[in-house]
C-alpha positions in Angstrom: 14.9 128.7 105.0 16.9 129.7 108.2 18.0 126.7 110.2 18.6 127.1 114.0 20.9 124.9 115.9 21.1 124.3 119.6 24.2 125.3 121.4 24.9 122.5 123.9 28.0 121.4 121.9 30.1 124.5 122.8 28.7 125.0 126.3 31.5 122.9 127.9 34.1 125.2 126.2 32.3 128.3 127.5 32.2 126.8 131.0 35.9 126.1 130.9 36.6 129.6 129.7 34.4 131.1 132.5 36.2 128.9 135.1 39.6 130.2 133.8 38.3 133.8 134.0 37.0 133.3 137.5 40.3 131.8 138.7 42.2 134.8 137.4 39.7 137.3 138.7 39.4 135.9 142.2 42.9 135.1 142.9 43.4 136.2 146.5 45.4 139.4 146.8 45.1 142.6 148.7 43.4 144.6 145.9 40.6 142.0 145.6 40.1 141.7 149.4 39.5 145.5 149.7 37.3 145.5 146.6 35.2 142.6 148.0 34.8 144.1 151.5 33.6 147.4 149.9 31.0 145.7 147.7 29.8 143.5 150.6 29.3 146.3 153.1 27.6 148.4 150.4 25.2 145.9 148.9 24.2 143.6 151.8 21.8 146.0 153.6 20.1 146.9 150.4 19.5 143.2 149.5 18.1 142.3 153.0 15.8 145.4 152.9 14.4 144.4 149.6 13.9 140.8 150.5 11.9 141.7 153.6 9.8 144.2 151.7 9.1 141.7 149.0 7.9 139.1 151.5 5.6 141.6 153.3 4.1 142.8 150.0 3.4 139.2 148.9 1.5 138.6 152.1 -0.6 141.7 151.5 -1.1 140.6 147.9 -2.5 137.2 148.9 -4.9 138.7 151.5 -6.1 141.4 149.0 -6.6 138.8 146.2 -8.6 136.6 148.5 -10.9 139.3 149.8 -11.4 140.8 146.2 -12.2 137.4 144.8 -14.9 136.8 147.4 -16.4 140.2 146.7 -16.4 139.9 142.9 -17.7 136.3 143.0 -20.5 137.6 145.2 -21.3 140.4 142.8 -21.2 138.1 139.7 -23.5 135.6 141.4 -25.9 138.5 142.4 -25.8 139.8 138.8 -26.6 136.3 137.4 -29.4 135.9 139.9 -30.8 139.4 139.0 -30.7 138.5 135.3 -32.6 135.2 136.0 -35.1 137.2 138.0 -35.5 139.8 135.2 -36.2 137.0 132.6 -38.6 135.3 135.0 -40.5 138.6 135.4 -40.6 139.0 131.6 -42.0 135.5 131.2 -44.6 136.2 133.8 -45.7 139.4 132.1 -45.8 137.7 128.8 -48.1 135.0 130.2 -50.5 137.6 131.6 -50.4 139.3 128.2 -51.5 136.0 126.6 -54.4 135.8 129.2 -55.4 139.3 128.0 -55.4 138.1 124.4 -57.6 135.2 125.4 -60.2 137.5 127.0 -60.0 139.7 123.9 -60.7 136.7 121.6 -63.6 135.7 123.8 -65.3 139.1 123.2 -65.0 138.8 119.4 -67.9 137.5 117.3 -67.8 133.8 116.7 -66.8 134.2 113.0 -64.0 132.6 111.1 -63.0 135.9 109.6 -62.7 137.5 113.1 -60.5 134.6 114.3 -58.3 134.8 111.2 -57.8 138.6 111.7 -57.0 137.9 115.3 -54.5 135.2 114.5 -52.6 137.3 111.9 -52.7 140.4 114.2 -50.6 138.6 116.9 -47.1 138.0 115.8 -43.7 138.2 117.5 -40.1 138.2 116.3 -38.2 134.9 116.3 -34.4 134.6 116.0 -33.4 131.2 114.8 -31.1 129.2 112.4 -31.8 127.4 109.2 -29.8 126.1 106.3 -27.4 123.2 106.6 -25.1 122.0 109.4 -22.1 123.2 107.4 -23.6 126.5 106.4 -26.1 127.8 109.0 -28.0 131.0 108.3 -29.4 133.3 111.0 -32.9 134.4 110.5 -35.0 137.1 112.3 -38.7 137.1 111.3 -42.1 137.6 112.7 -44.0 134.4 113.4 -47.6 133.8 114.6 -47.8 134.0 118.4 -50.6 131.4 118.5 -50.3 128.2 116.4 -54.0 127.3 117.0 -57.2 129.2 117.8 -60.5 127.4 118.4 -64.1 128.0 119.4 -65.7 124.8 120.9 -69.5 124.6 121.5 -71.0 123.3 124.7 -71.0 119.7 123.4 -67.2 119.8 122.8 -67.5 120.0 119.0 -65.0 122.5 117.4 -67.0 125.1 115.4 -64.0 127.2 114.3 -60.4 126.0 114.2 -57.5 128.2 112.9 -54.2 126.3 112.5 -51.0 128.1 111.5 -53.1 131.1 110.3 -55.3 129.0 108.1 -58.9 127.7 108.6 -58.9 123.9 109.3 -61.6 121.7 107.8 -60.9 119.0 110.5 -63.3 119.9 113.3 -63.0 117.5 116.2 -65.0 116.5 119.2 -62.4 117.5 121.8 -64.7 116.4 124.7 -63.1 113.1 123.9 -59.4 113.5 124.8 -58.4 110.9 122.3 -59.4 113.3 119.5 -57.3 116.1 120.7 -53.9 116.9 119.0 -51.9 115.1 121.6 -54.4 112.2 122.3 -55.0 112.9 126.0 -55.7 116.7 126.5 -58.6 117.7 128.7 -58.6 121.5 128.3 -62.3 121.4 127.2 -63.4 119.7 130.4 -61.1 121.9 132.6 -62.4 125.1 131.0 -66.0 124.0 131.0 -65.9 123.7 134.9 -64.7 127.3 135.3 -67.0 130.2 136.1 -67.3 133.1 133.7 -64.1 134.9 133.2 -62.0 132.0 134.6 -58.9 131.0 132.7 -57.4 127.5 132.5 -53.7 127.1 131.4 -52.2 123.7 130.5 -48.7 122.5 130.9 -46.5 122.2 127.8 -47.8 119.7 125.2 -45.8 118.5 122.3 -44.5 115.5 120.5 -41.3 114.2 122.1 -38.0 114.8 120.1 -35.3 112.2 120.9 -31.5 112.8 120.8 -31.1 111.1 117.5 -34.0 113.1 115.9 -32.4 116.4 117.0 -28.8 115.6 116.2 -29.3 113.5 113.1 -25.5 112.8 112.9 -24.3 116.0 114.4 -22.0 115.9 117.4 -23.7 118.6 119.5 -27.0 120.6 119.5 -25.1 123.6 118.4 -24.0 121.9 115.2 -27.5 120.3 114.5 -29.0 123.0 112.4 -30.8 120.4 110.2 -32.1 118.4 113.2 -35.8 117.9 114.0 -37.3 120.9 115.9 -39.4 120.7 118.9 -43.0 121.9 118.3 -45.4 122.3 121.2 -48.1 124.5 122.7 -49.4 125.8 126.0 -53.1 126.0 125.8 -55.1 128.9 127.4 -58.8 128.3 127.6 -61.8 130.3 129.0 -65.5 129.4 129.1 -68.1 131.5 127.2 -71.5 132.2 129.0 -74.5 133.9 127.5 -77.4 134.8 129.8 -75.7 132.6 132.5 -75.8 129.7 130.1 -72.6 127.8 129.2 -72.2 128.2 125.4 -68.7 126.9 124.8 -65.0 127.4 125.2 -62.4 129.7 123.5 -58.9 128.2 123.2 -55.6 129.9 122.4 -52.6 127.6 121.8 -49.4 129.5 122.5 -46.6 128.5 120.1 -43.8 127.0 122.4 -41.1 128.7 120.3 -42.1 132.1 121.8 -41.4 130.7 125.3 -38.0 129.4 124.1 -37.1 132.9 122.9 -36.9 134.0 126.6 -34.0 131.6 127.3 -32.7 130.3 124.0 -30.5 133.4 123.3 -29.2 134.1 126.8 -25.4 133.9 127.3 -23.7 134.9 130.5 -20.5 135.8 128.5 -19.6 139.1 127.0 -21.8 138.4 124.0 -24.9 138.4 126.3 -27.1 137.1 123.5 -26.5 134.4 120.9 -28.7 132.8 118.2 -28.1 129.3 119.8 -26.2 128.5 123.0 -23.4 126.0 123.5 -24.6 123.2 125.8 -21.1 121.8 126.1 -19.7 125.0 127.6 -22.4 125.2 130.3 -23.1 128.8 129.4 -26.8 128.7 128.6 -30.2 129.1 130.2 -33.3 126.9 130.4 -36.9 127.0 131.7 -38.8 124.4 133.8 -42.4 124.3 134.9 -43.9 124.0 138.4 -43.7 120.2 138.1 -40.0 120.3 137.5 -40.3 119.4 133.8 -37.8 121.1 131.4 -39.9 123.1 128.9 -37.1 125.2 127.2 -33.6 123.9 126.6 -30.9 123.7 123.9 -31.2 120.0 124.1 -34.7 119.2 122.8 -34.6 115.7 124.2 -34.6 117.2 127.7 -38.0 118.8 127.0 -41.1 117.0 128.1 -43.2 115.5 125.3 -45.6 112.7 124.3 -45.2 109.5 122.3 -47.4 109.2 119.2 -50.0 107.3 121.3 -50.4 110.3 123.7 -48.3 108.7 126.5 -46.0 111.2 128.4 -42.4 110.0 128.0 -41.1 109.2 131.5 -38.4 111.4 133.1 -34.8 110.4 133.0 -33.9 108.8 136.3 -31.3 106.4 137.6 -33.7 103.6 136.8 -34.1 104.6 133.1 -33.5 101.5 130.8 -30.4 101.1 128.7 -32.6 101.0 125.6 -34.1 104.4 126.4 -30.6 105.8 127.0 -29.4 104.3 123.7 -32.4 105.8 121.8 -31.9 109.2 123.6 -35.4 109.2 125.2 -34.3 111.3 128.3 -36.7 114.1 129.2 -35.4 116.0 132.2 -37.3 116.7 135.4 -35.4 118.6 138.0 -37.3 116.9 140.9 -36.0 113.5 139.6 -32.4 114.7 138.8 -30.8 114.4 142.2 -28.8 111.4 141.1 -27.1 113.7 138.5 -26.5 116.5 141.1 -28.5 117.1 144.2 -28.7 120.9 143.6 -31.1 120.4 140.6 -33.8 119.1 142.9 -32.9 121.8 145.5 -33.3 124.6 142.9 -36.8 123.2 141.8 -38.0 123.0 145.4 -36.7 126.5 146.1 -38.5 127.9 143.1 -41.7 126.2 144.3 -41.3 128.2 147.5 -40.9 131.4 145.5 -37.2 131.7 146.3 -34.3 132.7 144.0 -30.7 132.0 144.4 -27.4 130.5 143.1 -26.1 127.0 143.2 -23.3 125.0 141.7 -24.2 122.0 139.6 -22.8 119.6 137.0 -24.9 119.0 133.9 -25.3 115.6 132.1 -22.5 116.5 129.7 -20.1 116.8 132.7 -19.7 120.7 132.6 -19.3 122.2 136.1 -21.2 125.5 136.3 -22.8 128.0 138.6 -26.6 128.1 138.1 -28.8 131.1 139.1 -32.5 130.4 139.4 -35.6 132.5 139.9 -39.4 131.7 140.0 -41.9 132.8 137.3 -44.8 134.2 139.2 -48.1 133.0 137.8 -51.3 131.6 139.4 -53.8 130.7 136.7 -55.2 127.2 136.1 -53.2 124.4 137.5 -50.4 126.8 138.4 -52.3 128.2 141.3 -51.0 125.3 143.5 -47.5 126.9 143.9 -48.4 130.3 142.4 -45.6 129.8 139.9 -45.5 128.9 136.2 -42.0 127.4 136.8 -38.5 128.7 137.0 -35.7 130.3 134.9 -32.1 129.1 135.4 -29.0 130.7 133.9 -25.8 128.8 134.0 -22.3 129.9 133.8 -19.3 127.7 133.5 -17.3 127.8 136.7 -14.1 129.0 135.0 -16.1 131.9 133.3 -18.0 132.6 136.5 -14.7 133.3 138.4 -13.2 135.2 135.4 -13.8 138.7 136.9 -12.2 137.6 140.2 -9.3 136.0 138.4 -8.8 139.0 136.2 -8.8 141.3 139.2 -6.4 138.9 141.0 -4.1 139.0 138.1 -4.3 142.8 138.0 -3.3 143.0 141.7 -0.4 140.6 141.1 0.7 142.6 138.1 0.7 145.9 140.0 2.5 144.5 143.0 5.0 142.8 140.6 5.5 146.1 138.8 6.2 147.8 142.1 8.7 145.1 143.0 10.2 145.4 139.6 10.6 149.1 140.1 12.1 148.5 143.5 14.5 146.0 141.9 15.3 148.7 139.3 16.1 151.3 142.0 18.3 148.8 143.9 19.9 147.7 140.6 20.7 151.3 139.8 22.2 151.7 143.3 24.2 148.5 142.8 25.3 149.7 139.4 26.6 152.9 140.9 28.6 150.9 143.5 29.8 148.6 140.8 30.8 151.5 138.6 32.7 153.0 141.4 34.4 149.7 142.2 35.0 149.2 138.5 36.8 152.4 138.3 39.2 151.1 140.8 39.9 147.8 139.1 39.3 148.7 135.5 42.9 148.3 134.4 42.9 144.8 135.9 39.6 143.3 134.9 39.1 145.0 131.4 40.7 142.2 129.4 38.9 139.6 131.5 35.6 141.3 130.9 36.2 141.3 127.2 36.6 137.5 127.4 33.5 137.2 129.5 31.4 139.3 127.1 32.7 137.2 124.2 31.6 134.1 126.0 28.1 135.5 126.6 27.7 136.5 123.0 28.5 132.9 122.1 25.9 131.6 124.6 23.3 134.0 123.0 24.0 132.4 119.6 26.5 135.0 118.1 29.0 132.5 116.7 31.1 135.3 115.1 32.1 136.9 118.4 35.8 137.5 118.8 37.9 139.1 121.5 40.7 141.6 120.7 43.2 141.8 123.6 46.6 143.2 122.7 48.5 141.6 125.6 51.3 139.0 125.7 50.7 137.7 129.1 48.3 134.8 130.3 45.2 136.9 129.5 46.5 137.3 125.9 47.0 133.5 125.6 43.5 133.0 127.0 42.1 135.4 124.4 43.9 133.6 121.6 42.5 130.2 122.8 39.0 131.7 122.9 39.2 132.9 119.3 40.5 129.5 118.2 37.6 127.8 119.9 35.1 130.1 118.2 36.5 129.2 114.7 36.3 125.5 115.5 32.7 125.8 116.8 31.7 127.7 113.6 33.2 125.0 111.4 31.4 122.2 113.4 28.1 124.2 113.3 28.2 124.5 109.5 28.9 120.7 109.2 26.1 119.9 111.5 23.6 122.1 109.7 24.5 120.4 106.4 24.0 117.0 108.1 20.6 118.2 109.5 19.4 119.4 106.1 20.3 116.0 104.6 18.5 114.2 107.4 15.3 116.3 106.8 15.4 115.4 103.1 15.9 111.7 103.9 12.9 111.9 106.3 10.7 113.4 103.6 11.7 110.6 101.2 11.0 108.0 103.9 7.6 109.5 104.7 6.7 109.6 101.0 7.7 106.0 100.5 5.8 104.9 103.6 2.6 106.7 102.4 2.9 105.2 99.0 3.3 101.7 100.5 0.3 102.3 102.9 -1.9 103.4 100.0 -1.0 100.4 97.9 -1.5 98.1 100.9 -4.9 99.4 101.7 -6.3 99.9 98.2 -5.2 96.7 96.4 -8.3 94.4 95.8 -6.6 91.3 97.2 -6.5 90.7 100.9 -3.0 90.8 102.4 -1.7 89.4 105.7 1.9 89.5 106.9 3.5 87.1 109.4 6.7 87.4 111.4 9.2 84.6 111.9 7.1 83.3 114.9 4.1 82.9 112.5 2.2 85.8 114.2 0.0 88.1 112.2 1.6 91.5 112.1 -0.6 93.4 109.7 -3.9 93.0 107.9 -5.3 95.3 105.2 -8.9 96.4 104.7 -9.8 93.9 101.9 -8.6 91.0 104.0 -10.8 92.1 106.9 -13.8 92.4 104.5 -13.2 88.9 102.9 -12.6 87.1 106.2 -15.2 89.2 108.2 -12.7 89.9 111.0 -11.6 93.0 113.0 -8.2 94.5 112.2 -5.9 93.3 115.1 -4.3 96.2 117.1 -1.1 94.2 117.8 0.7 91.1 116.7 -1.6 88.1 117.3 -1.6 84.3 116.7 -2.8 83.4 113.2 -4.7 80.4 114.4 -6.8 82.6 116.8 -7.3 85.3 114.1 -8.6 82.6 111.6 -10.5 80.6 114.2 -13.7 80.9 112.1 -12.0 79.6 109.0 -10.8 76.0 109.6 -10.3 75.4 105.9 -7.8 78.2 105.7 -6.2 77.1 109.0 -5.6 73.6 107.6 -3.9 75.0 104.5 -1.7 77.5 106.4 -0.8 74.9 109.0 0.4 72.6 106.2 2.4 75.4 104.6 4.1 76.5 107.8 4.8 72.9 108.9 6.3 72.0 105.5 8.2 75.1 104.7 9.3 76.5 108.1 11.6 79.5 108.2 13.8 78.1 105.5 11.2 78.0 102.7 12.0 80.5 99.9 9.4 79.3 97.3 5.8 80.8 97.1 2.9 78.5 97.8 -0.4 78.8 96.0 -3.7 76.9 96.2 -7.5 77.2 95.7 -9.6 76.5 98.8 -13.2 75.5 98.4 -15.4 76.1 101.4 -19.0 76.8 102.4 -20.5 79.6 104.5 -24.3 80.0 105.3 -25.1 77.3 102.7 -23.2 79.1 100.0 -20.2 77.6 98.3 -17.1 79.8 98.2 -13.7 79.6 96.5 -10.7 81.4 97.8 -7.2 81.5 96.3 -4.3 81.7 98.8 -0.7 82.5 98.1 2.1 82.6 100.6 5.4 84.4 99.8 8.5 84.5 101.9 9.8 87.9 103.1 13.2 89.0 104.3 13.4 92.5 105.7 16.2 93.8 108.0 17.4 90.3 108.6 14.0 89.3 109.9 12.2 86.4 108.2 8.5 86.3 107.6 5.8 85.7 105.1 3.2 87.6 103.1 -0.1 85.9 102.3 -2.6 87.1 99.7 -6.2 86.0 99.7 -8.7 86.5 96.9 -12.4 85.7 96.7 -12.9 83.9 93.4 -16.4 82.7 94.1 -18.1 84.8 91.5 -15.5 84.0 88.9 -15.8 80.2 89.6 -19.6 80.4 89.6 -19.6 82.3 86.3 -17.3 79.7 84.8 -19.5 76.9 86.0 -22.6 78.8 84.6 -21.0 79.4 81.3 -19.9 75.7 81.1 -23.5 74.6 81.9 -24.8 77.0 79.2 -22.4 75.7 76.6 -23.3 72.1 77.6 -27.0 72.9 77.3 -26.5 74.7 74.0 -24.7 71.7 72.6 -27.3 69.3 73.9 -30.0 71.5 72.4 -28.3 71.5 69.0 -27.7 67.8 69.2 -31.3 67.1 70.3 -32.7 69.2 67.5 -30.6 67.4 65.0 -31.5 64.0 66.3 -35.2 64.8 66.6 -35.3 66.2 63.1 -33.6 63.1 61.6 -35.7 60.6 63.7 -39.1 62.3 63.4 -39.7 61.7 59.7 -38.7 58.0 59.6 -40.9 57.4 62.7 -43.8 59.0 60.8 -43.3 56.6 57.9 -43.0 53.5 60.1 -46.1 54.5 62.0 -48.1 54.8 58.7 -46.8 51.5 57.4 -47.7 49.7 60.7 -51.2 51.2 60.6 -51.6 49.8 57.0 -50.3 46.4 58.1 -52.7 46.4 61.1 -55.7 47.1 58.8 -54.7 44.2 56.5 -54.5 41.6 59.3 -58.1 41.9 60.4 -58.5 38.2 60.9 -55.3 37.7 62.8 -55.8 39.1 66.4 -52.3 38.0 67.7 -50.5 39.9 64.9 -52.7 42.9 65.4 -51.8 43.0 69.1 -48.1 43.0 68.3 -48.6 45.8 65.8 -50.6 47.9 68.4 -47.7 47.5 70.9 -45.2 48.5 68.3 -47.4 51.6 67.5 -47.5 52.5 71.3 -43.7 52.3 71.5 -43.5 54.5 68.4 -45.8 57.0 70.0 -43.6 57.1 73.2 -40.6 57.7 71.0 -42.4 60.5 69.2 -43.3 62.0 72.6 -39.6 61.9 73.5 -38.7 63.5 70.2 -41.3 66.3 70.8 -39.8 66.9 74.3 -36.3 67.2 72.8 -37.6 69.7 70.2 -39.3 71.7 72.9 -36.1 71.7 75.0 -33.9 72.6 72.1 -36.1 75.5 70.7 -37.8 76.8 73.8 -39.2 80.3 73.0 -38.7 83.4 75.1 -41.3 83.8 77.8 -44.3 86.0 77.2 -44.3 87.9 80.5 -47.4 89.8 81.6 -48.8 90.9 84.9 -50.6 88.0 86.5 -51.5 86.2 89.8 -49.3 83.3 90.7 -52.0 82.1 93.0 -54.3 81.6 90.0 -51.7 79.6 88.1 -51.1 77.5 91.3 -54.8 76.7 91.7 -55.2 75.7 88.0 -52.2 73.4 88.4 -53.5 71.9 91.7 -56.9 71.3 90.0 -55.3 68.9 87.5 -53.6 66.7 90.1 -56.3 66.6 92.9 -57.8 63.3 91.6 -54.4 61.7 91.2 -53.6 62.7 94.8 -56.8 61.1 96.0 -56.0 57.9 94.0 -52.5 57.7 95.5 -53.8 58.6 99.0 -51.6 61.8 99.0 -52.6 64.6 101.4 -52.4 67.9 99.7 -51.6 70.9 101.9 -51.5 74.6 100.9 -50.0 77.6 102.6 -50.4 80.8 100.6 -49.6 84.3 101.9 -52.4 86.8 101.9 -52.5 89.8 99.5 -50.0 88.4 97.0 -49.1 91.1 94.4 -49.3 90.5 90.7 -46.0 90.0 89.0 -44.8 89.6 85.4 -45.1 85.8 84.5 -45.7 83.5 81.6 -48.7 81.6 83.0 -48.5 78.6 80.6 -44.8 78.0 81.2 -45.1 78.6 84.9 -48.0 76.1 85.0 -45.6 73.6 83.3 -43.1 74.1 86.1 -45.8 73.4 88.8 -47.0 70.3 87.0 -43.4 68.9 86.6 -42.8 69.4 90.3 -46.1 68.0 91.3 -45.7 64.9 89.1 -42.2 64.3 90.4 -43.5 64.5 94.0 -46.4 62.1 93.3 -43.9 59.7 91.6 -41.8 59.8 94.8 -44.9 58.8 96.9 -46.5 55.7 95.3 -47.7 54.5 98.7 -49.2 57.9 99.7 -47.8 60.7 101.8 -48.0 64.5 102.1 -47.6 67.1 99.3 -47.1 70.6 100.7 -47.1 73.8 98.6 -46.1 77.1 100.3 -46.1 80.6 98.7 -44.6 83.5 100.6 -43.2 86.9 100.2 -39.5 87.5 101.1 -38.0 90.9 100.8 -38.2 91.7 97.0 -38.9 88.2 95.9 -41.9 85.7 95.8 -40.8 82.3 97.0 -42.5 79.0 96.3 -41.8 75.7 98.1 -43.0 72.2 96.9 -42.3 69.5 99.5 -43.1 65.8 99.6 -42.5 63.0 102.1 -41.3 60.6 99.5 -38.1 58.5 99.1 -35.8 61.5 98.7 -32.7 62.0 96.6 -29.2 60.9 97.6 -26.9 63.9 98.1 -24.4 62.9 95.4 -27.3 62.9 92.8 -28.7 66.4 93.6 -26.2 68.3 91.4 -27.3 66.2 88.4 -31.1 66.5 88.6 -31.2 69.7 86.5 -29.1 68.1 83.8 -31.0 67.2 80.5 -31.9 63.4 80.1 -31.0 62.6 83.7 -33.8 60.6 85.4 -34.1 58.3 88.4 -37.3 56.8 87.2 -37.7 53.7 85.0 -39.6 55.8 82.4 -39.6 59.5 81.3 -37.3 61.7 79.3 -35.3 63.3 82.0 -36.1 66.8 80.7 -38.8 67.9 83.2 -36.5 69.6 85.7 -34.1 70.9 83.0 -37.0 72.6 81.3 -38.3 73.9 84.7 -34.8 75.3 85.4 -34.8 77.2 82.1 -38.3 78.6 82.6 -37.4 79.9 86.1 -34.2 81.3 84.8 -36.0 83.1 82.0 -38.3 84.7 84.7 -35.1 86.1 86.4 -35.6 83.7 89.3 -33.6 80.9 91.1 -34.4 77.3 91.8 -32.7 74.8 94.2 -33.4 71.4 95.8 -33.0 70.1 99.4 -33.5 66.4 100.1 -33.0 63.8 102.7 -33.1 60.1 101.6 -36.1 58.4 103.3 -37.6 61.7 104.5 -38.6 63.7 101.4 -37.6 66.4 99.0 -38.2 70.2 98.9 -37.9 72.2 95.7 -37.7 75.9 96.1 -37.9 78.6 93.5 -38.1 82.4 93.7 -39.4 85.0 91.3 -38.5 88.7 91.5 -41.4 91.1 92.3 -40.0 93.8 89.9 -38.8 91.6 87.0 -38.5 93.8 83.9 -39.6 92.0 80.8 
């Protein structure tokens, strides 16, 4: 690789050498005085003449460029206006051709086959794009000219309807505008009022396409190949009379895309025609109707259209809501666009008057352009009011519009500059002859000095090997020797500097590689990282830290307390560390921080490490979200504890159950032998009752220890709930408990074990009734929430203290004087086996709410 090196380091030497040469050359003596006077008298008149000529030519150049620019701008504007007028005439002729097609269709027999032949017999070429945004493909193909054909009888009922070249089975009563395609069209009524041969033409009807629907993530319409297209129609209708009796209406629906073809491909640049214009450049054309609505434009959201309910989307004005701007609902009406640029409204009004012209405008995107406009002559249907269908506009960016004038101006400047250059050349040749003549007089004196001067110039040009050979022993010889010594010294310095520069480039590459490696590690490590300077300000935050703490990455150093304002628990820990350690702490600090967000317990691990970089103290803090790890440990510990309890319960139940059976049998026998002793029999009956309660406890323990897997099948939770409520209604009445139900409508069937889920409901209902011995309200709510089915069982009982809530799902824990303490533990296991969650919320003295959820798509 060739390395270049700037020359400022030896410029002072060259300047000193030139100064020495000048002092020797212009030492005042007779020879130099005569030579100077000769040169002055010879060259001064030539220079004055040339300067005066140059000034006069520049004045002529400015005047010529101004007049040429005005003339060319006028020609370009006229050409742009003529092109707009030509396109307008083409559109006008096309519309009258469509009228002719309508009259031809009205003469055909009212047969589906005739209408189908007519539909396929009228096609026109379309040039458009398809494919993907990254790989667009240009397509040229023939497309049906009319997207719909219809014959409507005198009552308004469609008898024949051809849609996209195919018969439609959906025949509507279009006498009701609500049954038309766009929910509010009245073409049947309009055509029915016309005399025979009359033609009614609608304005453009189509579903509105918003900005987001067209772009779909692309930056500009030019890039949005995959965006939603605009599909609309202009309806042409004529009445049918037979024997002076109104028989019906024939309707042709012109496919809007064929109107778009007239403006979509126009480009005022050298290309002239493109498959899709660039809106951002301002070099494009569009069409508007006699009401000012845009009906053909590269931005589909500028085109008028209807909402799904048939409401015309209002035009974009200065009063348009921010919500509509955000959603890109901005159809463009030139008569309402004066707030963007007053010439939009002026152009629309001129077109209504049948005038064409050229105006300067600025579009919504901010592009300044010259806009030519011309009216589309047409007078059928509603368009008879202004005798125009609308207008054509062709826009050219201001810079491109003036391009011919600018090019001509540059050509004039170049020619005059060439003339001046040639004049300079002639004068230079004259000066050269004079100098050669003078040089011949002083050659013997100045030749050595010229050699030194040339050597200096070679050095300035970068030729560091230039040397001067002067075989003289006088001052000029000494000067030449000093020059050569300077050249050698500069070459040596240049080589050293090039080596140093190469080393610096290698060092820079290493530094960049190391920096990129550190940035990659910093951003991709799973732990969150924050760095602090010696003033405890946060200097950097990596992406995982922003995710964990839900904060925005600060753009500059900021106070750590302000950055962590939403995390008081972390602020307390950091404040303690900074206060205790200060700038002299060299030991890392670590701790686990439990906290709660949105009702969910979290566990973070913080670690603070001291840093020392370039004699600047600071800290590096790591933060890890260990919530899932802690929850998993707690869940595993609970599972181990439940497994141990199950094994112990099974063992105890097995060992106790057989002796209990024996004791029960012996007491029964003893009870039968004491038939005459009522007191002893009473005692034995009580003992048998206690043994039965003990057996019930043993059975509960066995069920808890050996609970089988749930038998899941599709079923209705509402059925299970109603079966469970049926069993407790009498008890609710006895305890004066009001039972309230709130069940969502249309609950789906889900996979459940009905018997075990019924056990959950009964456990929860019995606990609620036990908490309301003096009466109260028991509320059951079933609702759908996202992908889960949620159930809430609430009571207005005595409630549960907060410190006891974590214990209620533990086996054998009970707050009642009786019971096994296994009801909620078993319920917890049943809900878990269903893939659901269960939790409790309670306020002492106010009541308790137990919530559990079941997945809608639980896979058994």
